[in-house]
N, C-alpha and C positions, 0 to 999 in steps of 0.2 A: 701722748701717752706712750706711743711706741718708742720714741726717742728717749724719753725719761727712763723707761723700763729696760728696753733692749740695748740701746746704745750707751746709756750712762750708768746702767746697772742700779737704778734707784728702786726702792719700794715706794709705790705711789698710792696715795689715798685721795679721794675726792669727796666733796660735799656741796650740795646745792642749798643755798640759804636765800630765802625770800626777804628782801630788804623792806618789805611793807611795814614791819614793826619799827623801823628806824627812820624812814622817809615816807612822805605821803604818796607813794606810788607802788604798784605791784611790779617789782623788778627782781627777778631771780639772778643770783650771782653764783658763779662756779668757783669754788676754792680748790686748789690743787696743792698738795704738799708732797714732797718727795724726800726720801732719806737714803743716803748712800750706805749707812751703817744700820745695824739692827737697833730698833728703839721700841719702847713700850707705848709710844704714842698711838692712840686710836681715835681718829677723827669722829667716828660714829658715836663715841661715848663722851665727846666734848660737849659740855653744857654751854649753851649760848643764852645769856640772860637778856631777855627782851625788856624794854622799858615798860613801866606800869601803864603808861598812857601812850597809845599809838599817835604818831605825828599826823597832823592835818596840814592842809595847804596854808591855812591861816597862821600856823606856827612858823612858817618859813618866809612868808611874804611881808614886805614892809606895808604898814598901814597907808591907805591912800591919802589920808589927811596929813601925812608927814609927822605924825605923833611919835614915831619910832626914833630910836637914837641914830645919830649919824654914823655911817659905816664906810669910811673912806677905803678904797677908792670907788666903792659901788654907789654910795649916796653921799651927797654933800649938803650942808646947811640944815637949818631947823625945819625945813619943809621936806626933807628926804629926797631932794631932787637928784636925778641921775645925771652925772656930768657928761657934757658933750664929748664925743670921741671915745667913750668907753666901749661902745658896741663895735 
C-alpha cells in the first residue's frame, strides 16, 4: 500500500471478498485496485452478484463411479481415471 500510494502516487482502494459463494470453502480474497488518475470508481459501491446456489464439494468433484464426463488432462476414459504422472 505504501509503495502504491507514496511511491507510485496511486489512489488505492481495497475490498475483502469471501469466495464461499463461488467455491465450496471459506476463503477470503483481498482485491486491491489503484489508479494514477482521478476516477469515479468506488470499490465499496461495486455490487458483486453471488450465484443463486452456493457451490458444494459435490459440484466440483468427479463421481467415484466414473459417470462424469472425461476431462483431459485431469481424467481419462469412461471411468474417469486419473492419468499416471499427472500428480
